C-alpha positions as a printed NumPy array, in Angstrom:
array([[140.362,  66.613, 181.932],
       [142.496,  68.098, 179.397],
       [141.746,  71.701, 180.326],
       [142.774,  71.344, 183.494],
       [146.485,  70.056, 182.529],
       [146.782,  73.007, 179.942],
       [145.483,  75.555, 182.975],
       [148.248,  74.195, 184.916],
       [150.607,  74.212, 182.093],
       [150.036,  78.286, 181.974],
       [147.686,  78.171, 179.04 ],
       [144.806,  80.564, 178.944],
       [141.258,  79.095, 179.231],
       [137.935,  80.204, 179.277],
       [136.381,  80.464, 182.555],
       [133.976,  76.944, 183.118],
       [132.418,  75.059, 185.354],
       [131.503,  71.431, 185.052],
       [128.358,  70.386, 186.577],
       [126.209,  67.057, 187.297],
       [123.142,  68.494, 188.964],
       [120.337,  70.998, 187.229],
       [120.7  ,  72.685, 190.659],
       [124.237,  72.906, 190.224],
       [124.16 ,  74.183, 186.718],
       [121.781,  77.217, 187.619],
       [124.141,  78.155, 190.116],
       [127.327,  78.558, 188.415],
       [125.382,  79.771, 184.927],
       [124.381,  82.945, 187.644],
       [128.199,  82.663, 188.804],
       [129.486,  83.03 , 185.253],
       [126.701,  85.431, 183.875],
       [124.71 ,  85.46 , 180.67 ],
       [125.192,  84.522, 177.605],
       [126.456,  81.276, 178.117],
       [127.807,  78.192, 176.248],
       [127.065,  74.607, 177.419],
       [128.969,  71.163, 176.27 ],
       [128.422,  67.536, 177.136],
       [131.222,  66.305, 178.928],
       [132.664,  62.626, 178.382],
       [136.245,  61.244, 177.774],
       [134.143,  58.664, 175.661],
       [132.48 ,  61.941, 173.707],
       [135.383,  63.368, 171.099],
       [133.597,  65.337, 168.56 ],
       [130.608,  66.817, 170.561],
       [129.081,  69.103, 167.65 ],
       [128.37 ,  65.894, 165.778],
       [125.925,  64.877, 168.568],
       [124.514,  67.875, 169.124],
       [126.43 ,  68.312, 172.105],
       [127.172,  72.101, 172.169],
       [124.432,  74.428, 172.904],
       [125.34 ,  78.293, 172.564],
       [123.677,  81.662, 172.953],
       [122.042,  80.793, 176.402],
       [120.643,  83.727, 178.166],
       [118.31 ,  82.822, 180.5  ],
       [117.763,  80.495, 183.689],
       [115.279,  78.439, 181.824],
       [117.562,  77.897, 179.231],
       [120.024,  76.525, 181.131],
       [117.705,  74.2  , 182.642],
       [116.537,  72.969, 179.398],
       [119.505,  72.843, 177.904],
       [121.255,  70.833, 181.026],
       [118.72 ,  68.462, 180.49 ],
       [119.152,  67.869, 176.747],
       [122.747,  67.342, 177.096],
       [122.558,  65.144, 180.275],
       [120.422,  62.658, 178.218],
       [123.047,  62.414, 175.056],
       [124.849,  58.459, 175.313],
       [127.755,  58.633, 177.683],
       [127.044,  62.072, 178.694],
       [129.016,  62.209, 182.391],
       [129.002,  66.203, 183.271],
       [127.817,  69.079, 181.77 ],
       [130.435,  71.988, 181.114],
       [129.11 ,  75.841, 181.281],
       [131.628,  78.633, 179.896],
       [131.601,  81.997, 178.829],
       [130.176,  82.725, 175.706],
       [133.197,  84.284, 174.296],
       [133.884,  86.564, 171.133],
       [136.409,  86.123, 168.541],
       [137.741,  84.245, 165.382],
       [137.859,  80.499, 165.895],
       [141.142,  78.592, 165.06 ],
       [142.164,  75.444, 165.701],
       [145.31 ,  74.179, 167.462],
       [146.98 ,  70.944, 168.098],
       [149.91 ,  68.313, 168.47 ],
       [150.643,  65.154, 166.961],
       [153.015,  62.688, 167.197],
       [154.355,  60.994, 164.142],
       [156.38 ,  58.237, 163.865],
       [159.139,  59.575, 161.578],
       [159.349,  63.394, 162.871],
       [157.959,  63.227, 166.377],
       [155.373,  65.935, 167.437],
       [154.18 ,  68.221, 165.131],
       [151.882,  71.099, 165.504],
       [148.994,  72.119, 163.548],
       [147.361,  75.851, 163.183],
       [144.172,  76.459, 161.51 ],
       [140.872,  77.736, 160.992],
       [138.504,  76.069, 163.826],
       [134.974,  75.963, 164.984],
       [132.21 ,  74.174, 162.819],
       [134.159,  75.067, 159.186],
       [136.718,  73.052, 160.562],
       [136.395,  70.215, 157.827],
       [134.624,  72.51 , 155.683],
       [137.403,  75.005, 154.748],
       [140.834,  72.523, 155.506],
       [142.944,  75.552, 156.055],
       [145.155,  73.889, 158.191],
       [149.22 ,  74.108, 158.381],
       [151.924,  72.173, 160.099],
       [155.683,  72.037, 161.467],
       [157.936,  69.858, 163.394],
       [157.914,  70.778, 167.358],
       [159.753,  72.585, 169.128],
       [158.868,  75.892, 166.87 ],
       [160.516,  79.203, 166.683],
       [158.808,  82.792, 166.847],
       [159.492,  82.939, 162.969],
       [158.117,  79.612, 162.738],
       [154.789,  80.661, 164.647],
       [154.921,  83.741, 162.396],
       [155.109,  81.862, 159.213],
       [152.386,  79.432, 160.166],
       [149.794,  82.177, 160.854],
       [151.231,  83.447, 157.118],
       [150.352,  80.254, 155.852],
       [146.297,  80.632, 156.793],
       [144.144,  81.736, 153.972],
       [142.292,  83.321, 157.086],
       [145.196,  85.608, 158.07 ],
       [144.114,  88.75 , 156.005],
       [140.454,  88.028, 158.113],
       [142.919,  87.637, 161.885],
       [144.573,  90.915, 160.516],
       [141.36 ,  93.15 , 160.796],
       [138.794,  92.914, 157.589],
       [135.53 ,  95.214, 157.482],
       [136.362,  97.453, 160.172],
       [137.354,  94.62 , 162.716],
       [140.427,  95.147, 164.96 ],
       [143.003,  92.689, 164.245],
       [144.098,  89.925, 166.821],
       [146.445,  89.888, 169.552],
       [149.059,  87.898, 167.211],
       [151.871,  88.291, 169.658],
       [150.116,  86.357, 172.422],
       [149.218,  83.681, 169.697],
       [152.676,  83.055, 168.441],
       [153.711,  83.104, 172.5  ],
       [150.746,  80.28 , 172.908],
       [151.857,  78.262, 169.532],
       [155.496,  78.378, 170.787],
       [154.437,  77.346, 174.299],
       [152.51 ,  74.297, 172.672],
       [155.102,  73.018, 170.31 ],
       [157.63 ,  72.745, 173.665],
       [154.833,  70.585, 175.806],
       [155.702,  67.527, 174.151],
       [159.252,  67.94 , 175.913],
       [157.75 ,  67.56 , 179.288],
       [154.905,  65.118, 178.12 ],
       [156.641,  62.692, 175.783],
       [153.986,  60.398, 176.065],
       [151.472,  62.734, 174.384],
       [150.122,  61.198, 170.979],
       [147.479,  64.089, 170.235],
       [146.402,  67.395, 171.328],
       [143.139,  69.011, 169.847],
       [142.309,  72.272, 171.065],
       [139.153,  73.756, 168.911],
       [138.26 ,  76.02 , 169.236],
       [140.451,  78.655, 170.382],
       [139.26 ,  82.133, 170.304],
       [141.207,  84.5  , 169.165],
       [140.595,  88.412, 169.629],
       [142.009,  91.606, 170.048],
       [142.296,  91.792, 173.731],
       [142.864,  88.131, 174.521],
       [143.497,  84.286, 173.053],
       [141.797,  81.606, 175.109],
       [141.007,  78.082, 174.952],
       [137.434,  76.676, 174.644],
       [137.682,  73.047, 174.349],
       [140.581,  70.858, 174.642],
       [141.334,  66.622, 174.053],
       [144.17 ,  65.262, 174.84 ],
       [145.627,  61.277, 174.118],
       [148.614,  59.916, 176.004],
       [150.425,  56.792, 174.809]])
């Protein structure tokens, strides 16, 4: 799994479990504590939101059971992922190998508004601290990340660190063709990977 590889490489991942039965789903949900998010999990499913494969705001045992049944009924579903519900701004960050430039890193507005906002910036890997800062400054949502309407600014230092670390990943995994992290949750307390997808040559 993509999240497991990222976790092994030291990236901060939202606490989650993969389950195959309703009973196991319930046990893991109680271990994580509510509210929760549940997602369909399968190597054959790329965009979970497009097929209603993500259920948020789960607060009860009965909601866990019904959500598990719904997600497992989706075509090609293999497992169901249960994770903690995280507060924060949703970003996307990823890598893509270009035939001319090699690996490039992307950063932008994430979550369900990715395609609507189209607020994304790119740099060739690897990037420096100044590159990471300029990427964040390029974003239209930068003013929101800095703290708007009495909200606290995100942990920019942690975000810069993650951008730089991710941009160096192709050095260790040169056959990595694509990496999509969406959403990446950013708050004043932490930066956490909630969902990731990788493609190797």
